[in-house]
N, C-alpha and C positions, 0 to 999 in steps of 0.2 A: 220528446224534451235533452233527452241525453245524446241525439247528433249535436242539438241547434250546440248545444254548451260547449261539446268537447270541437265544435270548427271554432264557436268565438277562441278556447283557449290557443287554440295554431293560430289565432290570430292575433291574439296580445300575444305570440311568443315571437310570432314572424314580425311585430312590429319591436318588439322588444330586443331582439334581432338588430337592427337594419339599425337600432339606438342608438349599440353597445356595441358596431360594428369598431374594430379597430383596424382604424384606418393606419399605411405606413409613414413612420414619421422619424423621423429622427432629435433626439437631444443633445443639446452646445454647454458650454459655460468653460467661463473664462474665468472664476473664483470669483466675481465683481455683478457679471449679468450671467444668469442663465435666460434659453431660450428653446422653445421649442419647434421644429418645423412638418407638418404633411410632408409628405415626396410625391412624387409624379407617375404616379400607374394607372393605364390604360383601364382596367376593369376594377382597384382597390379604394381609386387615388380620391380623396376628399374634394378638388376640385377638380374636374372634367369637363368642364365648358370650353367654349369658344373665345371668348373675350379676352386673357388675364394671359399670361405668361404661368402654365405648370409649376413653375423654378418656388423657391422663395418661400413657400404660404405657410404660415404663420402667423397663428393660432394663440401662441402665449410671447411674454419677454416681461421677466421682473429684475427690476432694477433697486437695491433699497428699502423692499415692505411696497413697492411702487409696480403694482400692472399697467401696461402699455398697449394689447393690444387680447381684442376678445372677439364676438361673434356679436355683429351690429343690426345686423339685420332679422326680419322677421322667422320665415318660413324656411329649409335648408332643403336644396335638390343638387348631387350631383353637378349635374347637368342645368343650372340654371345661372343663367351670364356672372351675377355680385355672388354667388353662395363664396364667399372668399374674404380671408384672414392675412391682415399684412401689411407690410412693405411689400404689395405686388404690384409690379408691369405688365403694360401694354401695348404692344406697336403692331400698329393702324397695317390694312389688309396691302397683299400684292400682288398684282394674277388678277383679281376679281374682275378689270371690267373688260381684259382680256382674253380670259376664260368661257367659252361657249358651259349654253347649259350640262351639266353632266359630267363637266368638267374641273380639273383643281388649280384651286388658291390658297396661298399662304396669307397663313399667321405664324410670324417667330415667335418659337417659345410653346408651342400644339402642333403646327404639322397644316398639314393638304388636306384641305377643303374643301368637297363637290359646290358646285353652284347650281342651285337647284332656280326653278326659274322663279324671280320674283322682280318689283320696277329696278329694288337700287338695293344695293350692300347697308343687314341692317350690324352692325355690332354690336347690338344687345340680345342678339337671336342665338338661335342656336342650330351650329351647322356638319352635316355629317363630317368626322375623320375620315379620310380617305385610305391616308401616308402616314403614322402618328409620328413616323422616325427610328430614333432608338434614344434611346433615354439612359445614361452612366452617372451610376450618383456615387460618391465616393462621403465616409463619413472619417473624422476624427474629435476629438471631445473640447475643440471651437469650434473648430468647421464644417459645412456643408459645400461639397461644391460637386454641382449640376453640370451636366452637358450634356446639349442633342443634338444629333444630325440626321438630314435629312435633306436626300437628294434629289436633286431632277423635278419637282415641283413649277410645275407652268416654265422651268429654264433659268428656275434658281436653287442653289442650294448652300446650305451653311455646317458651317460647324458654332455653335450659340456655349460660351461657356460664360455659368454665373459663380462666384465663389458667395459663400453666406457664412461671414467668421465673424468674429469676436476678441476685436485689438488687444491683443496683453500688456496687462496695466493697466487699463483704462473700460472708464465706464461708454465705448462706444461700438458700435457695432456697424457697418463695410459691408457694401454692396460693391463685388467688381465681379464687370462684365469684360467678355472677347465676343465678337464676333468678328468670323470670321469667312468671308466668302471664299467658296469652292467648285461655285458653278460660274455661267459665262454671261451671264447679268447684272449687271448693278445693280446693288440691295440701293435703292434712298426709302425711307420709314421716317416715322414720326416713333418714338415713346416717351412715355411719361409714365411716372411711379402715383396713382392712388392715391398712399398713405391712409391706410382705415388704422388709423389710432383711436383708442378707445381706454380713457387713462383712467385707471385705476378707476371701470367700468361703473362711468357717472356722469351721468347724463351732461347734451349743449344746451349751455346756461350759459348765464351771466361769470359762471365761476369761472368758463372757458377765455383765452387769450394766443389769439391765432398772429405774431410779430413779423414781416417785412421790411429788408432793408431798406424799400424806396416808400414813397409816398404810393396810397394804390387809387388807380385808377379804373372807375368800372360801377356796368348799373346790374341789380339785384334784377331775377328773374321774379320777382315777388318786394314787388317796395316797400309795400306792408306788412313785411315778415320779421322779426325779429334780429337779424342781423345788419348793424351798419360797421361804415368806414369809418374812422380817427386815426385820418394822419396816416402813419404805415403797419393800423392795427386793424384786425378786423375783433371788433366788439357782438356779447349777447345781452339785449334791451330783456329779455325772458327767457328761459327755457320754450325750444321744439315741443310741441302738443303730437303727440301720434300721427308716424306714414306724412309729416311736413318737412319740406327742404329746402334749404335754400339752395341760391347760386349765381356765379361769376361765370359766367361764359366768358369771355374774354381779360383777364386784368391786365388792365395796363400799367407804363411807367416807370417797367424794368429796361434797362440796355443788354446792352450784346457784353459787358460785361460779365465771368464767370463770379465777380462777388455780390449779386445780384442772387447767386442763386444760395439764399439764405436765407430759411424762414426757424419759426420756432411756435411750437403750440407746447401753451402752460395751459396746470391746473391749478389756480391758485388759492382754491379750497385746499384739497389736499398737497399740494409743495411739488410734485411731479415737472419736469418739464425734460423737452427734448427739440433739438436743430438738427438740423440737416441744410446738410450741402451738398454739393457736386463741382467735378471740376471739368466738367461742360458748359455753353452757359446754355441761357433758357430759349426757347422760339416760342411758347403760345404759358399762361399758365390759366389755369384754372378753379379756382372755388366750390366748391359742395357740400354740405355738407347735412345731415338728416340729426334725427334725437340723438342718437348713440359715436358718433362719430363726424371730426371738424377737418374736412382738407384741405391743405394745399398741394395745386396735382401740376407740378412745371414739369414739360414737354423738350424733350431735343431733337434736335435733327443728328438721319441718321443715314449714310452714303459714305457707300464703303462696295468699291472698285473690282471688280475678280481675282483675285489672285491677293485683294488688301488685307487687316483686318482691323475694324477696330475697335479700341477703350474705354469707359469710363466707368467713374466711382460714384458713390452718394456714401457719404460719413452720415452716421445715429448718433450724436453724443447727446449719454441722459448725464440730471443730470438733479437735485433737488432743489427751489426756491431758491431758499436761506442759500448754496453754495455759490449758484448761479454764480462763471464770475464776466 
């Protein structure tokens, strides 16, 4: 009995150590907004999956007593594709089709991944990271700059920089991106921000409204679900049930103008909102929601020739509904 008890205590202590792990992180503030960021780390990082860019993972952001990011999924594993938080981005894979089994292909912001024997690429799967590249992180009071340098993955090389900053004197979060092609092949890919907003830890239901700058056209994956299109808005007739999700895989109605990259997510119960804009035009939009998060996912096209650099900036303006302009 004593041996069994000792083992049980050891297991409990081990589980406690895992749950209380101190992930590499940074706190930033501009005196108006404060936020927390988890930092890339091959061994201790909060996110070690192979779907999303490892930089900019944000578990917390607070403005005027309102919270905007939190855990939205049930089970946590650092290598699970969606165990991630905040305004995070995914780049489509490069070099997968040409790579042979056992060779590398590229995912920007992650590294060189090993191609296994499979029928086709699985964006939700986990792949062995052969070449993680090199991450450099610079911290300041109101910002964190991430630089990922990767060389010769299926002929691709790049320097990717993302600065996450809180703008001085404003309730604004800015994601500044730069992708410099240092290789011999053109980098042609697509990137989008998933925007995992969890406003005031409230479940998704009639209190949440998502606003678009154009009349929305699209088909729901679950036509009998609680989400509805109302002109330029997406609304909910009831709360989503456990494990329920809704999606429009291809939202239509937008133009090629930068002005159509302009979305708002509002919680009319708590009075908190966020406006999302970008300096690049939309190439595609997906909308997805589960019981805790409601996500407009705007895509942009990226084409960078050898020696060239591509930049883009995403802005998040936070507000309370009573102060909305």
